[in-house]
C-alpha positions in Angstrom: 206.3 106.9 156.4 209.6 108.3 157.7 212.2 106.4 159.6 213.9 106.9 162.9 217.6 107.0 163.0 219.5 106.1 166.2 222.6 108.0 167.0 225.3 106.5 169.3 227.6 109.0 170.8 230.4 108.6 173.3 230.8 111.5 175.6 233.8 111.6 177.8 236.2 114.0 179.6 235.7 117.1 181.7 233.5 119.9 180.4 231.1 117.6 178.6 228.3 117.7 181.1 226.2 120.1 178.9 226.4 117.9 175.8 226.0 114.7 177.7 222.8 115.8 179.4 221.2 116.8 176.2 222.2 113.8 174.2 221.4 111.2 176.8 217.7 112.2 176.6 217.5 111.7 172.8 219.7 108.6 172.7 217.6 106.8 175.3 214.4 108.0 173.7 215.4 106.7 170.3 216.6 103.4 171.7 213.2 102.8 173.1 211.5 103.6 169.8 213.7 101.5 167.7 213.0 98.1 169.3 209.3 97.2 169.3 208.1 96.0 172.7 211.3 96.9 174.4 211.6 100.0 176.5 214.2 101.5 178.7 214.0 100.7 182.4 212.4 103.1 184.8 215.9 103.7 186.3 217.4 104.7 183.0 214.5 106.8 181.6 215.1 110.5 181.6 212.4 112.6 183.4 209.5 114.1 181.5 209.6 117.9 181.2 206.9 119.4 183.5 205.9 122.7 185.0 207.7 123.7 188.2 204.3 124.3 189.8 201.0 122.8 189.0 199.3 124.7 186.2 202.5 126.7 185.5 204.6 127.1 182.4 206.4 124.1 181.0 210.0 124.0 182.4 212.4 122.4 179.9 215.9 121.3 180.7 218.7 119.6 178.8 217.9 116.3 180.4 214.1 116.0 180.2 211.9 114.6 177.5 209.0 116.7 176.3 205.7 114.8 176.7 204.4 116.0 173.3 207.5 116.1 171.1 209.4 113.0 172.1 209.5 111.0 168.9 211.6 112.8 166.3 211.6 111.1 162.9 214.1 111.9 160.2 212.3 111.8 156.8 215.1 112.8 154.5 218.7 113.8 154.2 220.0 115.8 151.2 223.3 117.4 150.2 222.7 120.8 148.6 225.0 123.3 147.0 222.7 126.3 147.3 222.5 128.8 148.9 225.8 127.3 150.2 227.0 123.8 150.5 225.0 122.1 153.3 223.5 118.8 154.4 219.8 119.3 154.9 218.1 117.0 157.4 214.3 117.1 157.4 212.0 115.4 159.8 208.9 115.6 162.0 207.7 114.7 165.5 205.6 111.6 165.3 202.0 112.1 166.3 202.1 115.8 165.7 202.0 118.2 162.7 205.4 119.7 163.8 208.3 119.6 161.3 211.9 120.6 161.4 214.9 121.1 159.2 218.6 121.2 160.1 221.1 122.8 157.7 224.6 121.5 158.4 227.6 123.3 156.7 230.8 121.3 156.0 232.8 120.1 159.0 235.7 122.4 158.1 233.3 125.3 158.5 231.4 124.3 161.6 232.5 125.8 164.9 230.3 124.0 167.4 227.2 126.0 167.4 223.7 126.4 165.9 221.3 129.4 165.3 217.6 128.9 165.5 215.2 131.5 164.2 211.6 131.4 165.6 208.3 133.2 164.7 204.7 132.1 165.0 204.0 132.3 161.3 207.0 130.7 159.7 207.3 127.1 158.3 210.2 124.7 158.7 212.1 126.0 155.7 214.7 128.5 156.6 215.3 131.4 154.2 218.5 131.3 152.1 220.1 134.3 153.9 219.6 132.7 157.3 221.2 129.5 156.2 224.1 131.3 154.5 224.7 133.6 157.5 224.7 130.6 159.9 227.2 128.8 157.7 229.4 131.9 157.5 229.3 132.2 161.2 230.3 128.6 161.9 226.8 127.6 162.8 224.3 125.1 161.5 220.7 126.3 161.3 217.6 124.9 163.0 214.1 125.8 162.1 210.6 124.3 162.8 207.1 125.2 161.7 206.7 126.5 165.2 203.4 128.1 166.2 202.9 129.5 169.7 205.3 128.7 172.5 208.8 127.3 172.6 208.3 123.6 173.3 208.7 122.2 169.8 211.6 124.5 169.2 213.3 123.2 172.4 212.7 119.6 171.3 214.1 120.3 167.9 217.1 122.1 169.3 218.0 119.2 171.6 217.5 116.6 168.8 219.6 118.6 166.4 222.6 118.2 168.7 222.2 114.4 168.5 222.2 114.5 164.7 225.0 117.1 164.5 227.3 115.2 166.9 227.0 112.1 164.6 227.3 114.1 161.4 230.4 115.9 162.5 231.8 113.0 164.5 232.2 115.3 167.5 231.7 114.8 171.2 232.4 118.5 172.0 229.7 120.7 173.6 227.4 122.3 171.1 226.2 125.8 171.8 222.8 127.0 170.7 221.2 130.4 170.2 217.6 131.3 169.6 216.4 134.5 168.0 213.2 136.0 166.9 211.4 139.3 166.3 208.0 140.8 166.8 205.8 137.7 167.6 209.1 135.8 167.6 210.4 138.0 170.4 207.5 136.6 172.6 208.6 133.1 171.7 212.3 133.9 172.3 211.6 135.5 175.7 209.3 132.6 176.7 212.1 130.2 175.8 214.9 131.9 177.7 212.9 132.3 180.8 211.5 128.8 180.9 214.3 126.5 179.8 217.8 125.7 181.1 220.6 124.2 179.1 218.7 124.2 175.8 220.0 127.5 174.4 223.1 129.4 175.6 222.1 132.8 174.2 219.3 134.7 172.6 218.6 137.8 170.5 215.0 138.9 170.9 214.4 141.9 168.5 211.7 144.5 168.1 210.2 143.1 171.3 206.7 143.7 172.4 205.3 143.6 176.0 202.3 141.8 177.4 200.2 144.9 176.6 201.4 145.4 173.0 198.8 143.2 171.3 196.1 144.4 170.7 196.7 147.8 172.3 199.5 149.2 170.1 197.3 148.8 167.0 194.2 150.2 168.6 196.2 153.2 169.8 197.3 153.9 166.3 193.8 153.5 165.1 192.7 156.0 167.7 195.2 158.5 166.3 194.1 157.7 162.7 190.4 158.5 163.5 191.2 161.9 165.0 194.5 163.0 163.4 194.4 161.7 159.8 193.8 165.1 158.4 196.5 166.7 160.5 199.1 163.9 159.9 201.1 165.7 157.2 201.6 168.8 159.3 202.6 166.7 162.3 205.1 164.8 160.0 206.5 168.2 158.8 207.0 169.4 162.4 209.0 166.3 163.5 211.0 166.0 160.3 214.5 167.5 160.1 214.3 171.2 159.7 210.7 171.3 161.0 209.2 173.4 163.7 209.7 170.7 166.4 206.1 171.5 167.6 203.7 168.8 166.4 200.9 170.3 168.5 200.8 173.6 166.6 197.5 174.1 164.7 195.6 171.2 166.4 192.2 171.7 168.0 191.4 170.6 171.5 190.4 167.0 170.6 193.4 166.6 168.3 195.9 167.9 170.9 194.3 165.5 173.5 194.7 162.5 171.3 198.3 163.3 170.1 199.4 163.8 173.7 197.7 160.6 174.8 199.2 158.4 172.1 202.6 160.0 172.5 202.6 159.2 176.3 201.6 155.7 175.4 204.9 155.4 173.6 204.0 155.9 169.9 207.2 157.5 168.8 206.8 161.1 167.7 209.4 160.8 165.0 207.4 157.8 163.6 205.0 160.4 162.2 207.6 161.2 159.5 206.0 158.2 157.7 202.4 159.2 158.5 200.9 156.8 156.0 202.5 153.8 157.8 201.9 155.0 161.4 198.2 155.4 160.6 198.1 152.4 158.3 196.2 154.4 155.6 196.7 151.5 153.2 195.4 148.8 155.6 191.9 147.7 154.7 191.3 146.6 158.4 192.3 150.0 159.6 194.5 148.6 162.4 191.5 146.8 163.9 192.4 143.3 162.9 192.4 142.2 166.5 188.9 143.4 167.0 187.5 139.9 166.7 189.7 138.8 169.5 188.3 141.5 171.8 184.7 140.6 170.7 185.4 137.0 171.8 187.0 137.9 175.1 184.8 140.9 176.0 181.5 140.7 174.1 179.7 143.4 176.1 182.3 146.1 175.7 180.8 147.9 172.7 177.3 148.1 174.3 178.9 149.4 177.6 181.0 152.0 175.6 177.8 153.6 174.2 175.6 153.4 177.3 177.7 153.7 180.5 179.6 156.6 182.1 183.4 156.6 181.8 183.6 155.8 178.1 184.0 158.2 175.2 180.7 157.0 173.8 178.9 158.9 176.6 181.6 161.4 177.7 180.5 165.0 177.5 183.6 166.4 175.7 184.7 167.6 172.3 186.3 164.2 171.7 183.1 162.4 172.9 181.1 164.5 170.5 183.4 163.5 167.7 182.8 159.8 168.4 179.0 160.2 168.6 179.0 162.2 165.3 180.7 159.3 163.6 178.2 156.7 164.9 176.4 154.7 162.1 173.6 152.1 162.5 171.7 152.0 159.3 169.8 149.3 157.3 170.0 149.4 153.6 168.4 147.3 150.9 170.3 145.2 148.4 169.2 146.1 144.8 171.6 143.9 142.9 174.0 141.0 143.4 177.1 141.5 141.1 178.7 138.3 139.7 181.8 137.6 137.7 182.1 135.6 134.5 182.1 132.4 136.6 178.8 133.5 138.2 180.4 133.9 141.6 179.2 136.9 143.6 181.8 139.7 143.8 179.7 142.6 145.1 176.3 144.1 146.1 174.6 147.2 144.9 172.6 148.9 147.7 169.9 151.6 147.6 171.7 154.1 149.9 174.8 154.6 152.0 175.3 156.4 155.3 176.0 160.1 155.0 179.0 159.9 157.3 180.5 156.7 155.9 184.2 156.9 156.6 186.9 155.4 158.8 186.7 153.4 161.0 185.3 150.5 159.0 181.9 149.4 160.1 180.5 145.9 160.4 178.3 144.7 157.6 175.7 142.1 158.6 173.2 140.4 156.3 169.6 139.9 157.4 166.5 138.3 155.9 163.4 140.5 155.5 161.9 138.9 158.6 164.9 140.0 160.7 166.7 136.6 160.7 170.5 137.1 160.9 172.2 135.3 158.0 175.8 136.3 158.7 178.5 138.9 158.6 180.1 140.0 155.3 183.7 141.0 154.8 184.2 143.8 152.3 184.1 147.5 151.7 181.4 149.9 150.7 182.0 152.7 148.1 179.9 155.7 149.0 180.1 157.1 145.4 179.0 154.0 143.6 176.9 152.4 146.4 178.7 149.2 145.6 179.8 146.8 148.4 182.8 144.9 147.2 183.1 141.4 148.7 186.5 140.6 150.2 188.0 137.1 150.6 187.0 134.9 153.5 183.3 135.2 153.3 181.5 131.9 154.2 180.0 129.9 151.3 176.7 129.6 153.0 176.4 133.4 153.3 177.5 133.9 149.7 175.0 131.4 148.5 172.2 133.2 150.3 172.8 136.6 148.6 169.8 138.0 146.7 167.8 141.2 146.4 165.3 140.2 149.2 168.0 140.7 151.8 169.0 143.7 153.9 172.5 144.9 154.9 172.9 146.4 158.4 175.9 148.9 158.5 177.0 149.4 162.1 180.3 150.8 163.4 179.6 150.6 167.2 182.4 148.1 167.6 185.0 149.8 165.3 184.5 153.1 167.1 184.5 151.6 170.6 187.7 149.7 170.0 189.7 152.9 169.3 189.9 153.8 173.0 190.0 150.2 174.3 193.4 150.9 175.8 191.9 153.3 178.3 190.0 150.4 179.8 193.1 148.0 179.9 195.3 149.7 182.5 197.7 147.0 183.5 197.4 145.6 187.0 201.1 144.6 186.9 203.4 147.4 188.0 206.0 149.1 185.8 203.8 150.2 182.9 204.3 153.9 183.1 202.7 154.5 179.7 199.3 154.0 181.5 200.0 156.4 184.4 198.0 159.1 182.5 194.9 157.0 183.1 195.5 156.7 186.9 194.4 159.0 189.7 196.9 160.2 192.3 196.2 157.1 194.4 197.1 154.8 191.5 193.5 153.7 190.7 192.3 153.8 187.1 190.2 156.9 186.3 188.2 155.0 183.6 186.1 151.8 184.0 188.3 148.7 183.6 187.2 145.6 181.7 187.2 142.3 183.6 190.0 140.8 181.5 193.3 142.2 180.3 193.4 141.0 176.7 197.0 141.8 176.0 198.6 139.5 178.7 196.3 136.7 177.7 197.5 136.9 174.1 201.1 137.3 175.2 200.9 134.2 177.4 199.6 132.2 174.4 202.4 133.3 172.1 205.2 132.9 174.7 204.0 129.4 175.7 202.6 130.5 179.0 205.5 132.8 179.9 204.8 135.8 182.1 207.8 138.1 181.3 209.5 137.6 184.7 212.9 138.8 183.4 214.5 135.8 184.9 216.6 134.8 181.8 218.7 131.7 181.8 221.2 132.6 179.0 223.1 135.5 177.6 220.7 138.0 175.9 221.2 140.9 173.5 217.9 142.7 172.8 217.6 144.8 169.7 215.0 147.6 169.5 214.3 150.3 166.9 213.6 154.0 167.6 211.1 154.5 164.8 209.1 151.3 165.5 205.4 152.2 165.6 204.3 148.5 165.9 206.4 147.5 168.9 207.1 150.8 170.6 210.7 151.7 171.6 209.9 151.8 175.3 208.9 148.1 175.1 212.6 147.3 175.0 213.3 149.4 178.1 210.4 147.8 179.9 211.8 144.3 179.5 215.3 145.5 180.3 214.0 146.7 183.6 212.3 143.4 184.3 215.6 141.6 183.7 217.4 144.1 185.9 215.0 143.5 188.7 215.3 139.7 188.3 219.1 139.4 188.0 220.2 142.2 190.2 224.0 142.5 190.2 224.4 139.9 187.5 222.4 142.0 185.0 225.4 143.4 183.1 227.0 140.0 182.9 224.0 138.6 181.0 222.0 141.3 179.3 222.4 144.1 176.7 219.9 146.3 174.9 220.9 148.0 171.6 218.8 150.7 170.0 218.8 151.4 166.3 218.0 154.9 164.9 216.2 155.4 161.6 214.8 151.8 161.8 211.3 150.6 162.3 209.5 147.3 162.5 209.8 146.1 159.0 212.4 146.2 156.2 213.1 149.6 154.5 210.0 150.8 152.8 210.7 154.5 152.4 213.7 156.8 151.8 214.7 157.2 155.4 214.3 153.7 157.0 217.4 151.6 157.3 217.7 147.8 157.3 218.5 146.5 160.8 219.2 142.9 159.8 222.9 143.4 160.0 222.8 144.4 163.6 220.9 141.2 164.4 223.6 139.2 162.7 226.3 140.9 164.7 224.3 140.4 167.8 224.2 136.7 167.2 227.9 136.6 166.7 228.5 138.7 169.8 226.2 136.7 172.0 228.0 133.5 170.8 231.4 134.9 171.8 229.9 136.0 175.1 228.5 132.6 175.9 231.4 130.5 174.6 234.5 132.6 175.3 233.2 135.1 177.9 233.9 138.0 175.6 231.6 140.8 176.7 229.7 142.5 173.8 229.5 146.2 173.3 227.7 148.1 176.1 224.0 148.7 176.0 222.9 151.9 174.1 222.6 154.8 176.5 219.3 156.5 176.2 216.8 158.7 178.1 213.1 158.0 178.5 210.7 160.9 179.1 207.0 160.4 178.9 207.8 157.0 177.3 209.7 158.6 174.4 213.2 157.2 173.9 216.0 159.5 172.9 219.7 158.8 172.4 222.9 160.9 172.6 224.2 162.4 169.3 227.8 161.4 170.0 228.7 157.7 169.2 231.2 157.3 172.1 228.4 158.5 174.5 225.6 156.6 172.8 227.5 153.3 172.6 225.8 150.2 171.3 227.1 149.2 167.9 225.3 151.4 165.3 227.3 154.1 163.5 226.2 157.7 164.2 225.8 160.0 161.2 225.7 163.8 161.7 224.7 165.6 158.4 224.5 169.3 158.1 224.0 171.9 155.4 225.6 175.3 156.2 226.0 174.1 159.8 222.2 173.4 160.3 219.5 170.8 159.5 217.8 173.2 157.1 218.5 175.7 154.4 216.3 177.9 152.2 217.7 178.7 148.7 216.7 179.9 145.3 216.4 177.6 142.3 219.8 177.1 140.6 221.8 177.6 143.8 224.6 175.1 144.8 224.8 173.9 148.4 227.5 172.0 150.3 226.7 169.1 152.6 229.1 168.0 155.3 228.9 165.0 157.5 230.8 163.3 160.3 230.3 159.5 160.8 231.4 157.8 164.0 231.4 154.1 164.9 231.3 153.3 168.6 234.6 152.1 170.0 235.2 148.4 169.2 232.1 148.2 166.9 234.1 148.3 163.6 234.7 150.7 160.8 232.8 152.6 158.1 232.9 150.5 155.0 230.6 152.5 152.7 228.8 155.8 152.3 225.9 156.6 150.0 224.2 159.9 149.1 220.5 160.5 148.3 220.5 164.2 147.5 216.9 164.3 146.3 215.5 162.3 149.3 213.7 159.8 147.0 215.5 156.7 148.2 217.8 156.4 145.3 221.2 156.2 147.0 224.5 156.5 145.1 227.6 155.0 146.5 230.5 157.4 147.2 234.1 156.4 146.9 235.7 155.3 150.1 239.5 154.8 150.1 240.0 153.1 153.4 237.5 151.9 156.1 237.8 154.1 159.2 236.2 154.3 162.6 235.6 158.1 162.2 235.0 159.7 158.8 234.3 163.2 157.5 232.7 163.6 154.1 231.2 166.4 152.0 229.5 166.9 148.7 228.0 169.8 146.6 224.8 169.8 144.6 222.8 172.3 142.6 219.0 172.3 143.0 217.3 173.7 139.9 213.7 172.7 140.6 211.6 174.4 143.3 210.4 172.1 146.1 211.2 170.7 149.5 213.9 168.0 149.6 215.2 165.8 152.4 218.8 164.8 151.3 220.4 162.1 153.3 223.7 160.3 153.8 223.6 156.6 154.7 226.7 155.0 156.2 227.5 151.3 156.7 229.8 149.9 159.4 231.2 146.4 159.6 233.0 144.9 162.6 236.1 143.6 160.7 236.0 146.5 158.3 235.2 144.0 155.5 233.9 145.8 152.5 233.0 142.6 150.6 231.0 140.5 153.1 227.2 140.6 152.9 226.9 139.9 156.6 226.7 141.9 159.8 226.7 145.3 157.9 225.2 147.9 160.1 223.4 150.9 158.7 222.4 154.4 159.9 221.7 157.7 158.1 220.9 161.3 158.8 218.8 163.8 156.9 218.5 167.6 156.4 215.9 169.8 154.7 216.5 171.9 151.6 213.7 174.2 150.6 214.1 175.5 147.0 212.1 178.6 146.1 
């Protein structure tokens, strides 16, 4: 059993309203809890947090008490020396499964702020780099085990200020900043639109829209089904030195699908990593949200194969391709395969469908009399006729396995889901990506399902938020140009929502920064850069904006055509804070040479005004991701470099130059280092 610690704080003087409102709630709440049978009077009790309208989203202010998370309990306090010297305070909210940790740097280091990272799938233990960055930035770190919504994070944020004020012996205002990416961007946006006085700034990054889940994944799965064989040639066309025409060599169905997914916002340059864009290593084939659709829309697959307006019945080349891939076959189990512990690991079947391929079918187990036993998770190898069981199969289904059973292989759902986006045209205005599915009068050209699954999921993750754009703090949104999970136009969409909500005060409260050569995840190939440093700088800049009214760098300038985002080549025009690298070989992005020939590479690196200096450059002349640092005498805002290299082995190479900028020009710090790169093509004959 933990214990509850009461914190007594004196708040006085002008400018302390922010802190007083927040701390009064927790102090009163804790006083009530500490004395059995004794509660605060009705006159002194702070109000309960509640929706502004009946049935609406929970509205949380600095001086209200959350009806769920109102009993914070401190379980433990520990002084640690790693990753940096900190006081770690651990606790939970009584009556819930929600936990929190606060990481306080020494008083001499703290500058009156906290940073709070949120994501639906994290626990309460912050990663070392997050704690270290916070301490280096004069902030303590707050983290909870979260889940959907923002309520527990708001309660933890408010309570952390009570604990921090006592620990530091300070009555000064404490500023807070929330940040989160992907699913965490939903939570962050839900928080900044539905709270007031809890956080002073936010950095949502790689943001999605209410339509992103599940549609973005199904859209990629659609592309995978039709374009997997042509993916390498599409990648070649959009890579540096390529033809620039990804449609060359595609048949009618393939051109239709590539155009469709491109207009939906799937970034064309994302095809450079065609294995990732098509998730060729994903056993679920990008259909992991299929079970959600089945629950929300159980009749969809049957309608897809029987009613007009769906690809399952459409008289077209693409419709023919779908019907040719249809599987509905019953096979007999001839052997149950067990491991040494006698646990079942697979099934041998008597035959497999002739056209067994992507997308993954459903496998359902039936008794000989037709009684359904259950669905099996796993994969079927057409060569060996062995169905390998995956994890997550129910014990009762595994226990029933024997050679008297039959396995039904059916891909009606996995095929139908591939074009689900056609039947999810948003009713909310502003989603131009779906205009291709509207007639001239604005009505959908395809049948629409009764429920929009995306907004329903988004509402759950945001805590009921509806993406109004009515933010209540300073915000810097960070979006990546090669993101094939949360498409680049998603950032523009939210920016427009904020602009509509704030009007003339938009520039005083919102920025959007785009990163080139960055996608949704950490670097996983030779041409993806780490974007973590730009997030760290965004947190520092949003802090200065909220606390000292120091405006951050301007938003990145960009154009959007057919939901494809492009940015200017010149750093002073592009703006934002990412350096711009312009690499050439003989003045071009491509050169064809003979083996043994030496080539010279030249590059110009520019950092936008006020965004810092180049602190390092690295060459990868074979394009295999092995970067070697080049000597840099003095950090500069603009830098020109060159190098020569001899290629002795025939082949196609994509040499690249990676540059790193840092605001203060600090070559030794691990924090707020901002990367970019550029590539060219060398063909050696």
